N, C-alpha and C positions, 0 to 999 in steps of 0.2 A: 488472814490479820485483822486488827483491829484498833484503832487510835484516837486518841480524844479530840474530838470537834476545836476545843482552844489550845491545842496543840501537844506537843510531846512526843513520845518514843511509841513507835508500833510495837504491837505485843501480839504474838504468835496467840491465836485462838485454838485451833486445829490444826492436827499436819497428818497428811495422808496424802500415799502416792497415786498420780492418777486424778485432781478433782477434774471434774468437766464442766463444771457449772455448781454457782451459789445461791439460794435464794432465801428470806427472811420473811415470816409473821409482821404486821402490826401490832401494836398496844392495841388491846391487855396483855394477848398472846406475846409470850416470847421466847419463839423456836425460829430456828434457822436449818436447812438442809441442804447437802450437798449430793453430787453421782459421780460416781465413778463408774466406768461403760469398757466394755470389752467389745467383741464381736459376739459374744456369747451369751453376754448377761448385761444389765444396767442395777446398780446397786443404790438406795438411797439412804443417807445417814443423816440424821436429826442429830444437832447438837443446840445447848446455850450458849449465847454469844460473849457471855460475858466470861465463863468460866470451860468452855470445851462439854464435856461428858457427853462423846459422842457415841453414841449407839446407831445402829440398822434397823431402818423401819420398814421396808421393803424390797423388794427383790424380784426383777423382772429374768427369768430363764428364759432366753429365748434371743435367736439371730435379731441385734441392735440395729443394726444401719444407721438411718440418720432419725433419729430422738429429740423431740422438743418436749420439756417438761416446765412447770412451775408450780411454786407453794400459794397455794391461796391463801388471803390476806389473814383469814382466819387462824393461818397454822394447823387447822385438820383434813384438807386433801393434797395431794400433787396429780394433776393432770396431765396427764402422759401421751403423746401422739408422735405415730412411727410416719416417716415423710413415704405417701401413696397409699397409706390406712384410710378406710373410710370410717374407724372407731377412736373415740378419745376415752381413754381408762383414768378412772377415780381410784386411786391407791389413799385408803386410809392412814392416816399418822398412827394412830390407838391401834390399829389391827383390826381392821372389820372387814368383811370382806370385800374384791374389790367390785366396782362396777362400773359399767362400760355403756357410753352413749355413741351409738353408731347413727351416723347421717348419712340416709339416705340419695339425696340429691347434691352429696358433695363428697370428695375425696382430696387425694393428695395435700394432708396435711403439711405444715410447712413450720407454722408457730401455733404456741396456746398460752394465754395469758388471762388470768383473772379479773372479774369485774371489782371493784372496791369493794362491795360488799359480802363477796363470796359467793353468789347466788345465778353467775353465770361466767362464761369465757368468749373469749374473743379468739376466733381461730382463721386463720390462713389457710386457703383452700386455692392451689392452683394445677387444677389439672391437666390442662392444655399445654403448660408450659410458658405459656405466654399473655397469659392473664389474671392477675392475682386477686380474689374476692377476700375481705375482710368480713366474717360472720359474728355475728353476736350467736351464742349458744347456751339456752337455756341448761338447767340439768337432767333437762325431762327429756332432752335432743332434739327440740325447736330450732332451727337454726333459720334467722334473718340476716341475709344480704345487706352491709351495711355501706359499704365500699367498694369499688374495682377501679384497677389499675392497670394499664398495659405495659406489661415488665415480665422479666424471666427472672428479676429478684425477690426474694421472699419478703414479705411484709409483715405489718404485727401491729396491733391496738395497747397499748398502757393506759389504764386508768389513772385519772388524778386520784389523789387519796380520797376527796370529797364525792366522786363519781359524777361529777358535772362537766368533765372533759376528757378528753381520748386522744394520746399523742400517736400519730401515725407517720410513719415516714412513708416519703411519696418516690420512689424508684421508678425510673421511666427505663425503655428503650429507647434507642435511636441510635442510627447509624448515617455514616456519610460514606461515599464511595468516590474516589477523587483516580483518577488516570493520569499519569507523569511520562511521558512520551520523550524521546530525544536528550538522555543529561549523560 
């Protein structure tokens, strides 16, 4: 759906079964994508946010598990990661061959988000299940840890449009134990 910022009735842009995620590029690019996932495949469809015109741009034919993906701000690539994997796949909207970025010292990715300039990624790794690391990964596969939090919850990083700021949720893991007797 879309709706005018100054008010008005919402309008359907695309109707499809099982839409799992939606992402749009930034101007001057004018493309949006959505995914449809089953246990054996994930299909990516591009559409124009004003008039629909949906068409498939990529398909992963494999057991999908927990996948996370993000459309680059320039609208050229979709970055995809599968939980527990050591790789990030870059799928081309224009039909170019898929590229893989393999990170040697990191695994168990739970999120992938683009930098504002489409030249890198923010990726969360939580191999132990109790300590999440937010990484900056360039498109050559060089990773640099930016932040770490003790948590079982996934984290992520979303860049501001100008690339000067990064929004990071700060999930924490804590617990208290109480013993109640004689009630």
